[in-house]
C-alpha positions as CSV (number, residue, x, y, z in Angstrom):
1,M,-37.6,-84.1,75.3
2,L,-39.7,-81.0,76.2
3,A,-41.8,-83.0,78.6
4,R,-38.7,-84.4,80.3
5,L,-37.3,-80.9,80.8
6,A,-40.6,-79.7,82.3
7,V,-40.5,-82.6,84.8
8,V,-36.9,-81.8,85.8
9,A,-37.8,-78.1,86.2
10,A,-40.7,-79.0,88.4
11,L,-38.7,-81.3,90.6
12,V,-36.0,-78.6,91.1
13,L,-38.6,-76.0,92.1
14,G,-40.3,-78.5,94.4
15,L,-37.1,-79.3,96.2
16,A,-36.3,-75.6,96.6
17,A,-39.7,-75.0,98.2
18,C,-39.3,-77.9,100.6
19,S,-35.9,-76.7,101.8
20,G,-37.2,-73.2,102.3
21,A,-34.8,-71.8,99.8
22,E,-35.9,-69.3,97.2
23,P,-35.2,-70.1,93.6
24,S,-32.6,-67.8,92.2
25,T,-33.9,-65.0,90.0
26,S,-30.5,-63.5,89.2
27,P,-29.4,-63.6,85.5
28,P,-26.6,-65.8,84.7
29,T,-23.2,-64.2,84.8
30,T,-21.7,-63.5,81.4
31,S,-18.7,-61.6,80.1
32,P,-19.6,-58.1,78.9
33,A,-19.9,-57.8,75.1
34,T,-17.1,-55.9,73.5
35,T,-17.6,-53.7,70.4
36,T,-14.8,-52.4,68.3
37,A,-15.2,-49.1,66.4
38,P,-15.0,-49.7,62.6
39,T,-11.7,-48.7,61.0
40,G,-10.3,-48.8,57.5
41,T,-9.0,-46.7,54.7
42,I,-11.2,-45.1,52.0
43,A,-9.2,-44.0,49.0
44,V,-10.8,-41.2,46.8
45,L,-9.5,-40.9,43.3
46,T,-10.5,-37.9,41.3
47,A,-10.1,-37.1,37.7
48,G,-8.5,-33.7,38.2
49,P,-8.9,-30.3,36.5
50,Q,-11.2,-31.5,33.7
51,A,-13.8,-32.7,36.1
52,M,-16.3,-31.0,38.4
53,R,-14.6,-28.7,40.9
54,Q,-13.5,-31.5,43.3
55,A,-11.6,-29.7,46.1
56,A,-14.7,-28.9,48.1
57,F,-16.1,-32.3,47.6
58,D,-13.0,-34.2,48.4
59,K,-11.2,-32.5,51.2
60,S,-14.0,-31.0,53.2
61,S,-17.5,-32.3,52.7
62,F,-16.6,-35.9,52.0
63,S,-14.1,-36.1,54.9
64,D,-16.6,-34.5,57.3
65,A,-19.3,-36.9,56.3
66,V,-17.0,-39.9,56.8
67,A,-15.7,-38.7,60.2
68,R,-19.3,-38.3,61.4
69,D,-20.2,-41.9,60.8
70,C,-16.8,-43.5,61.1
71,P,-14.5,-41.4,63.3
72,D,-11.6,-44.0,63.1
73,C,-11.7,-44.4,59.4
74,Q,-9.0,-42.8,57.3
75,V,-9.5,-41.0,54.0
76,S,-6.7,-40.8,51.4
77,F,-7.0,-38.6,48.3
78,F,-5.5,-39.0,44.9
79,D,-5.8,-36.4,42.1
80,A,-5.0,-37.7,38.6
81,Q,-4.6,-34.2,37.1
82,G,-6.5,-35.3,34.0
83,K,-4.1,-38.1,33.2
84,A,-5.4,-41.7,32.8
85,D,-2.0,-43.3,33.2
86,T,-1.5,-41.5,36.5
87,Q,-4.8,-42.7,37.8
88,V,-4.0,-46.3,37.0
89,Q,-0.8,-45.9,39.0
90,Q,-2.8,-44.3,41.9
91,L,-5.2,-47.3,42.0
92,V,-2.2,-49.5,42.4
93,A,-0.8,-47.3,45.2
94,A,-4.2,-47.2,46.9
95,G,-4.4,-51.0,46.9
96,D,-0.8,-51.3,48.1
97,A,-1.6,-48.9,51.0
98,G,-4.3,-51.2,52.2
99,A,-7.4,-49.3,51.1
100,T,-10.6,-51.3,51.8
101,V,-12.9,-49.0,49.9
102,V,-12.1,-47.0,46.7
103,V,-14.2,-44.2,45.3
104,I,-13.2,-43.3,41.8
105,D,-14.1,-40.6,39.3
106,A,-12.3,-41.9,36.3
107,V,-10.4,-39.8,33.8
108,E,-11.0,-42.5,31.2
109,P,-13.3,-45.2,32.5
110,L,-12.1,-47.9,30.2
111,A,-8.5,-47.3,31.2
112,V,-9.1,-48.4,34.8
113,V,-11.3,-51.5,34.2
114,N,-8.5,-54.1,34.8
115,Q,-7.1,-52.4,37.9
116,I,-10.5,-52.1,39.5
117,S,-11.2,-55.7,38.8
118,A,-7.9,-56.7,40.4
119,L,-8.8,-54.6,43.5
120,Q,-12.2,-56.3,43.8
121,D,-10.5,-59.7,43.6
122,L,-8.6,-58.6,46.7
123,G,-11.9,-57.8,48.5
124,V,-11.8,-54.0,48.0
125,A,-15.2,-52.4,47.5
126,V,-15.3,-49.9,44.6
127,I,-17.8,-47.0,44.3
128,G,-18.0,-45.2,41.0
129,Y,-18.6,-41.5,41.4
130,D,-19.9,-40.2,38.0
131,T,-18.2,-43.3,36.6
132,L,-20.3,-46.3,35.6
133,L,-18.6,-49.6,35.0
134,D,-19.7,-53.2,35.1
135,D,-19.5,-55.0,38.5
136,L,-19.1,-51.8,40.6
137,D,-20.4,-52.2,44.2
138,Y,-22.2,-48.8,44.0
139,Y,-22.6,-46.0,41.6
140,V,-23.3,-42.3,42.5
141,A,-24.0,-39.6,40.0
142,Y,-26.2,-36.7,39.2
143,D,-28.9,-38.1,36.9
144,R,-27.5,-37.9,33.4
145,D,-30.9,-38.3,31.8
146,Q,-32.0,-35.2,33.6
147,V,-28.8,-33.3,32.5
148,G,-29.4,-34.0,28.8
149,Q,-33.1,-33.2,29.1
150,Q,-32.5,-30.0,31.0
151,Q,-30.0,-28.8,28.4
152,A,-32.2,-29.7,25.5
153,H,-35.4,-28.1,26.9
154,A,-33.5,-24.9,27.7
155,L,-32.1,-24.7,24.2
156,L,-35.4,-25.3,22.5
157,R,-37.1,-22.7,24.7
158,A,-34.4,-20.1,23.9
159,I,-34.7,-20.6,20.1
160,G,-38.5,-20.8,20.1
161,G,-38.6,-24.5,19.3
162,S,-37.3,-24.5,15.8
163,G,-34.3,-23.5,13.7
164,N,-30.8,-24.9,12.8
165,I,-28.7,-26.2,15.7
166,M,-25.4,-27.8,16.1
167,M,-24.7,-30.6,18.7
168,L,-21.3,-30.9,20.3
169,N,-21.4,-34.0,22.5
170,G,-19.0,-35.5,25.1
171,S,-16.6,-38.4,24.5
172,P,-18.0,-41.6,23.0
173,A,-15.6,-43.5,25.3
174,D,-17.5,-42.2,28.3
175,P,-20.7,-44.1,29.0
176,G,-22.0,-41.2,31.0
177,A,-21.5,-38.8,28.1
178,V,-23.3,-41.2,25.8
179,Q,-26.2,-41.3,28.2
180,V,-26.4,-37.5,28.3
181,K,-26.3,-37.3,24.5
182,A,-29.1,-39.9,24.2
183,A,-31.3,-37.9,26.7
184,A,-30.7,-34.7,24.8
185,H,-31.6,-36.3,21.5
186,Q,-34.8,-37.6,23.0
187,V,-36.0,-34.1,23.5
188,I,-34.5,-32.4,20.4
189,D,-35.6,-35.1,18.0
190,A,-39.2,-34.8,19.3
191,G,-39.2,-31.0,18.4
192,D,-38.9,-29.0,15.3
193,A,-35.3,-28.0,15.4
194,T,-32.9,-29.2,12.7
195,V,-29.5,-30.6,13.6
196,V,-27.2,-29.4,10.8
197,G,-24.1,-30.8,12.3
198,E,-23.1,-33.1,15.2
199,Y,-19.7,-34.1,16.7
200,D,-18.6,-36.3,19.5
201,A,-15.6,-34.6,21.0
202,L,-12.6,-36.4,22.6
203,P,-11.2,-34.5,25.6
204,D,-7.6,-35.2,24.6
205,K,-8.1,-33.8,21.1
206,P,-9.2,-30.2,21.5
207,R,-7.7,-29.2,18.2
208,A,-9.9,-31.6,16.3
209,T,-12.9,-30.1,18.0
210,A,-11.8,-26.6,17.1
211,T,-11.2,-27.6,13.5
212,W,-14.7,-29.2,13.3
213,L,-16.3,-26.1,14.7
214,S,-14.5,-23.8,12.3
215,T,-15.3,-25.9,9.3
216,L,-19.0,-26.2,10.2
217,L,-19.3,-22.5,10.9
218,S,-18.0,-21.7,7.5
219,F,-21.0,-23.5,6.1
220,Y,-23.4,-22.4,8.8
221,P,-22.3,-18.9,10.1
222,P,-23.8,-17.7,13.4
223,G,-26.5,-15.8,11.5
224,S,-27.9,-19.0,10.1
225,L,-27.9,-20.9,13.4
226,A,-30.5,-20.7,16.1
227,G,-28.3,-22.3,18.8
228,V,-25.7,-24.8,19.8
229,Y,-26.0,-27.8,22.1
230,A,-22.7,-28.2,24.0
231,A,-22.6,-31.1,26.5
232,D,-20.4,-29.4,29.1
233,D,-18.9,-26.1,30.0
234,T,-15.5,-27.0,28.5
235,L,-17.1,-27.6,25.1
236,A,-19.3,-24.5,25.5
237,G,-16.1,-22.5,25.9
238,A,-14.8,-23.9,22.6
239,V,-18.1,-23.1,20.9
240,S,-18.1,-19.6,22.4
241,Q,-14.6,-18.9,21.0
242,A,-15.5,-20.3,17.6
243,L,-18.7,-18.2,17.4
244,V,-16.8,-15.0,18.3
245,A,-14.2,-15.8,15.7
246,A,-17.0,-16.4,13.1
247,G,-18.6,-13.0,14.0
248,G,-21.6,-13.7,16.1
249,T,-23.2,-15.4,19.1
250,V,-26.1,-17.7,19.6
251,P,-27.5,-19.6,22.7
252,V,-25.1,-22.3,23.9
253,T,-25.8,-24.9,26.6
254,G,-23.3,-26.3,29.0
255,A,-22.9,-28.4,32.2
256,G,-20.6,-28.4,35.2
257,A,-21.0,-24.9,36.6
258,T,-17.3,-24.2,36.0
259,L,-16.0,-20.7,36.9
260,A,-15.5,-19.9,33.2
261,G,-19.0,-21.3,32.5
262,V,-20.8,-19.2,35.0
263,R,-18.9,-16.1,33.9
264,R,-20.2,-16.7,30.4
265,L,-23.7,-16.8,31.9
266,V,-23.1,-13.4,33.3
267,T,-21.8,-12.0,30.0
268,G,-24.5,-13.6,27.9
269,R,-22.1,-15.9,25.9
270,Q,-23.6,-19.0,27.4
271,L,-27.3,-19.8,27.9
272,M,-27.2,-22.2,30.8
273,T,-25.2,-24.7,32.7
274,V,-26.1,-27.7,34.9
275,Y,-25.1,-27.5,38.5
276,R,-24.3,-30.5,40.6
277,P,-24.3,-29.3,44.3
278,V,-21.4,-30.5,46.4
279,E,-23.2,-31.5,49.6
280,P,-25.6,-34.1,48.4
281,A,-22.9,-35.8,46.4
282,A,-20.5,-35.9,49.3
283,E,-23.1,-37.1,51.8
284,T,-24.3,-39.9,49.6
285,T,-20.9,-41.1,48.5
286,A,-19.5,-41.0,52.0
287,G,-22.5,-42.9,53.4
288,L,-22.0,-45.6,50.8
289,A,-18.2,-45.8,51.5
290,V,-18.8,-46.2,55.2
291,A,-21.5,-48.8,54.6
292,A,-19.2,-50.8,52.3
293,L,-16.5,-50.6,55.0
294,T,-18.7,-51.6,58.0
295,G,-21.3,-53.8,56.3
296,N,-24.1,-51.4,57.3
297,D,-27.2,-51.0,55.3
298,P,-26.4,-48.6,52.3
299,G,-30.1,-47.7,51.9
300,V,-32.3,-48.2,48.9
301,P,-30.8,-47.3,45.5
302,T,-32.6,-45.1,43.1
303,T,-32.4,-47.8,40.4
304,S,-30.0,-50.4,39.0
305,L,-27.8,-49.6,36.0
306,D,-26.1,-52.5,34.3
307,G,-26.7,-54.5,37.5
308,V,-25.0,-51.9,39.7
309,P,-27.0,-50.3,42.5
310,A,-27.3,-46.6,41.5
311,Y,-27.9,-43.6,43.7
312,L,-28.9,-40.8,41.4
313,L,-29.1,-37.2,42.5
314,D,-31.1,-34.3,40.9
315,P,-29.0,-31.7,39.0
316,V,-30.0,-28.1,38.9
317,P,-30.3,-26.1,35.7
318,V,-28.7,-22.6,36.2
319,T,-29.1,-19.5,34.1
320,V,-28.0,-15.9,34.9
321,H,-31.4,-15.4,36.5
322,N,-31.0,-18.0,39.3
323,L,-27.2,-18.0,39.5
324,R,-27.2,-16.0,42.8
325,S,-29.7,-18.3,44.5
326,T,-28.0,-21.5,43.5
327,V,-24.3,-21.6,42.8
328,V,-23.5,-18.4,44.8
329,A,-25.8,-19.1,47.7
330,D,-24.3,-22.5,48.1
331,G,-20.8,-21.1,48.2
332,Y,-19.8,-23.2,45.2
333,W,-18.4,-20.0,43.6
334,T,-18.5,-16.7,45.3
335,A,-19.5,-13.4,43.6
336,D,-16.0,-12.2,44.1
337,A,-14.6,-15.2,42.2
338,I,-17.1,-14.7,39.4
339,C,-17.0,-11.0,39.0
340,T,-13.7,-9.9,37.6
341,P,-13.3,-6.2,36.9
342,R,-13.8,-6.8,33.2
343,I,-17.4,-8.0,33.8
344,A,-18.2,-5.8,36.7
345,A,-21.1,-4.1,34.9
346,E,-22.6,-7.4,33.8
347,C,-22.4,-8.6,37.4
348,R,-24.3,-5.6,38.7
349,K,-27.0,-6.2,36.1
350,A,-27.2,-9.9,37.2
351,G,-27.6,-8.9,40.8
352,L,-24.3,-10.3,41.9
353,R,-23.1,-6.8,43.1
């Protein structure tokens, strides 16, 4: 077949030469290719007040990152206000509104499993932000192993490596909290500190947590404790109140860089917190959302967790000594927001004034 085509081509060129005509060198006429800018709706569902300060992530950084890569894409936001039932209803609403990509930070991960599966059956891509479930398209989070390790190392350094400590962990229903707990234990169990009491707190049962703290502190008053491991700033707040009521203070960890948490850093009622900067989270999550919508390359994941491509970010341990150069410098919280008149003197000492 190739030989026959070569012969035919030679004959055509020969005839053209004999007639004095020049063979055409113009490219064949084709219709111009048309490209359509990607469009679609990305629904972002956040947990609400109990989660990381979401306003900056959701309505500013995330939207800006999406608009840069996909100007015609729409972003819709849903805030569950800490209510799992509300978030389930919002998932239904997002699907009914035609969302093609859903980013979710779940109030209670197990509560949304069925609805997420239903959306995926309809072709909706689902990205878990700080929420790891089976069969997600992507998962984005600050590395929870690092969170637990940073907390545990900070506590052991503060107490000199040994002494009696209490551990107040996050919800056992949250796989992420379970991971942080395991990472913290890996460090603590390898040291010389003694865990005299441990409790897995449920976010919807704060009274049970307070009762446990009060009971344990009656057996181990602050004077007999070297420190307390608290998995996040909300739990650290409960610990701080219980310690004051019991007549003392000890080093207490935390995570989340909440406003109340960083104020406790300034006043010395909390040892450290773990800060998750807004911009890296927004950039990474928005990039994955646009990739899921357009079919573009999402980039190489950090690892795979339960079969889900995971993009893990580095958290930042924060104490009163680097508060100004991290949380304040990034504008996550301003010095004015942190420094109430009641703690003005402590703020000056911390270099925030």
